[in-house]
PLY file of the C-alpha trace (Angstrom):
ply
format ascii 1.0
element vertex 169
property float x
property float y
property float z
element edge 168
property int vertex1
property int vertex2
end_header
0.08 -0.03 -0.04
3.04 2.25 0.03
2.25 3.49 -3.40
-1.10 4.88 -2.25
-0.18 8.29 -1.21
-2.62 10.51 0.53
-2.79 12.61 -2.54
-3.49 9.63 -4.85
-6.20 8.39 -2.51
-7.81 11.83 -2.38
-7.84 12.08 -6.08
-9.41 8.65 -6.39
-12.10 9.51 -3.82
-12.88 12.85 -5.35
-13.30 11.38 -8.82
-15.60 8.73 -7.44
-17.74 11.07 -5.42
-18.04 13.49 -8.43
-19.57 10.54 -10.33
-21.96 9.78 -7.42
-23.43 13.15 -6.59
-20.82 14.17 -4.11
-21.25 11.00 -1.98
-18.61 8.27 -0.99
-20.47 5.07 -0.29
-17.88 2.39 0.77
-19.95 -0.49 -0.44
-20.46 0.99 -3.82
-16.76 2.01 -4.09
-15.75 -1.53 -3.31
-18.07 -2.91 -5.81
-16.78 -0.44 -8.48
-13.28 -1.46 -7.68
-14.15 -5.24 -7.86
-16.14 -4.81 -11.15
-13.42 -2.77 -12.93
-10.69 -5.14 -11.58
-6.93 -4.63 -11.81
-7.25 -1.57 -14.02
-9.04 0.46 -11.23
-6.49 2.70 -9.57
-7.62 1.57 -6.09
-7.53 -2.16 -6.89
-4.18 -2.66 -5.08
-5.37 -1.22 -1.91
-7.65 -4.17 -1.19
-6.88 -7.72 -0.14
-8.68 -9.92 -2.67
-7.42 -13.23 -1.24
-10.46 -14.24 0.87
-8.47 -16.18 3.54
-6.15 -13.20 3.99
-9.12 -10.67 4.07
-10.99 -12.87 6.58
-7.94 -12.92 8.85
-7.50 -9.27 8.68
-11.20 -8.73 9.43
-10.88 -11.12 12.31
-7.81 -9.15 13.70
-9.87 -6.07 13.38
-12.79 -7.72 15.38
-10.28 -8.79 18.06
-8.95 -5.15 18.43
-12.59 -3.88 18.44
-13.38 -6.46 21.23
-11.12 -4.58 23.64
-10.98 -1.05 22.36
-13.56 0.48 24.78
-12.77 -1.46 27.77
-11.62 0.65 30.72
-9.99 0.31 34.11
-10.65 2.69 37.06
-8.03 3.77 39.51
-7.47 6.43 41.99
-4.83 9.11 41.74
-3.86 11.82 44.25
-4.26 15.33 42.81
-1.55 17.52 44.37
-1.01 21.32 43.96
-4.04 22.30 46.08
-4.03 23.36 49.76
-4.80 19.69 50.61
-4.24 16.75 48.16
-7.42 15.21 46.78
-7.88 11.68 45.75
-9.94 11.28 42.50
-11.12 8.26 40.53
-10.16 8.26 36.79
-10.20 5.85 33.94
-7.79 4.55 31.40
-7.89 1.89 28.70
-7.80 -1.64 29.88
-5.11 -2.43 27.33
-2.65 -0.28 25.33
-0.67 -1.09 22.22
2.76 0.41 22.28
3.37 2.38 19.12
6.87 1.07 18.94
5.71 -2.54 18.52
3.00 -1.92 16.04
5.10 -2.17 12.95
6.29 -5.65 13.68
2.84 -6.89 14.79
3.26 -6.26 18.46
0.20 -6.66 20.56
-1.45 -5.13 23.42
-0.55 -5.24 27.14
-2.75 -4.66 30.20
-2.36 -1.04 31.38
-0.79 -0.64 34.74
-1.58 2.93 36.09
1.36 2.44 38.63
3.98 1.99 35.88
5.51 5.19 34.77
6.38 3.68 31.26
2.77 2.74 30.75
1.57 6.15 31.81
4.14 7.75 29.42
2.95 5.52 26.52
-0.66 6.39 27.33
0.31 10.09 27.22
2.14 9.65 23.93
-0.88 7.88 22.35
-3.19 10.61 23.62
-1.03 13.24 21.90
-1.13 11.33 18.68
-4.94 10.94 18.93
-5.39 14.58 19.79
-3.27 15.79 16.87
-5.23 13.42 14.57
-8.52 14.79 16.00
-7.20 18.43 15.51
-6.16 17.75 12.01
-9.57 16.37 11.17
-11.72 18.90 12.90
-9.48 22.11 13.04
-11.80 23.94 10.34
-14.91 23.07 12.42
-13.29 24.57 15.61
-12.35 27.71 13.66
-15.77 27.99 12.22
-17.37 27.63 15.61
-15.19 30.43 16.95
-12.55 28.50 18.89
-8.83 28.82 18.51
-6.53 25.63 18.24
-3.71 26.92 20.27
-4.92 25.49 23.56
-5.34 21.98 21.91
-1.97 22.20 20.41
-0.40 23.18 23.90
-2.13 20.05 25.39
-0.84 17.79 22.69
2.70 19.20 23.22
2.51 18.72 27.04
1.41 15.12 26.43
4.29 14.49 24.01
6.75 15.88 26.44
5.86 13.10 29.15
8.71 10.64 29.41
9.11 7.59 31.57
11.90 7.80 34.11
15.32 6.84 32.44
15.75 3.75 34.53
12.42 2.29 33.31
13.19 3.28 29.69
16.50 1.45 29.94
14.78 -1.67 31.29
12.09 -1.71 28.55
0 1
1 2
2 3
3 4
4 5
5 6
6 7
7 8
8 9
9 10
10 11
11 12
12 13
13 14
14 15
15 16
16 17
17 18
18 19
19 20
20 21
21 22
22 23
23 24
24 25
25 26
26 27
27 28
28 29
29 30
30 31
31 32
32 33
33 34
34 35
35 36
36 37
37 38
38 39
39 40
40 41
41 42
42 43
43 44
44 45
45 46
46 47
47 48
48 49
49 50
50 51
51 52
52 53
53 54
54 55
55 56
56 57
57 58
58 59
59 60
60 61
61 62
62 63
63 64
64 65
65 66
66 67
67 68
68 69
69 70
70 71
71 72
72 73
73 74
74 75
75 76
76 77
77 78
78 79
79 80
80 81
81 82
82 83
83 84
84 85
85 86
86 87
87 88
88 89
89 90
90 91
91 92
92 93
93 94
94 95
95 96
96 97
97 98
98 99
99 100
100 101
101 102
102 103
103 104
104 105
105 106
106 107
107 108
108 109
109 110
110 111
111 112
112 113
113 114
114 115
115 116
116 117
117 118
118 119
119 120
120 121
121 122
122 123
123 124
124 125
125 126
126 127
127 128
128 129
129 130
130 131
131 132
132 133
133 134
134 135
135 136
136 137
137 138
138 139
139 140
140 141
141 142
142 143
143 144
144 145
145 146
146 147
147 148
148 149
149 150
150 151
151 152
152 153
153 154
154 155
155 156
156 157
157 158
158 159
159 160
160 161
161 162
162 163
163 164
164 165
165 166
166 167
167 168
């Protein structure tokens, strides 16, 4: 899929949607790609081997099975006149970004492990920047600035696990 740059995919989708009254219907798009066959510019994007496609879909299902599961834990909020204990949530499992390229899996999130917390912050920054990239125009249209969101993402990116934990990982 390396040859499917963002620009090429955008061109293909724009051309498709122009032919379909400005709409992109994934089912209709897939049918068109299938019907046209190998000469369709998006044909190579899809896995046509049914065994491989089934496996990929099953992996997607396995990821979806855990994606919204959460754990609750208590943290002590300091910086006030008197520390306050609050209950918060985090994902039950996280998938380290460093292991995704080679098929690495998930591990159960441990809120007491600074390396896990740092990875969670890193993933939050990536998700927030992705969200901002997608919805920046809507924020501006609604009269909101994006600087505060960028500051939050930057602060999340700056979180590091203690050096002794990074060396052990």
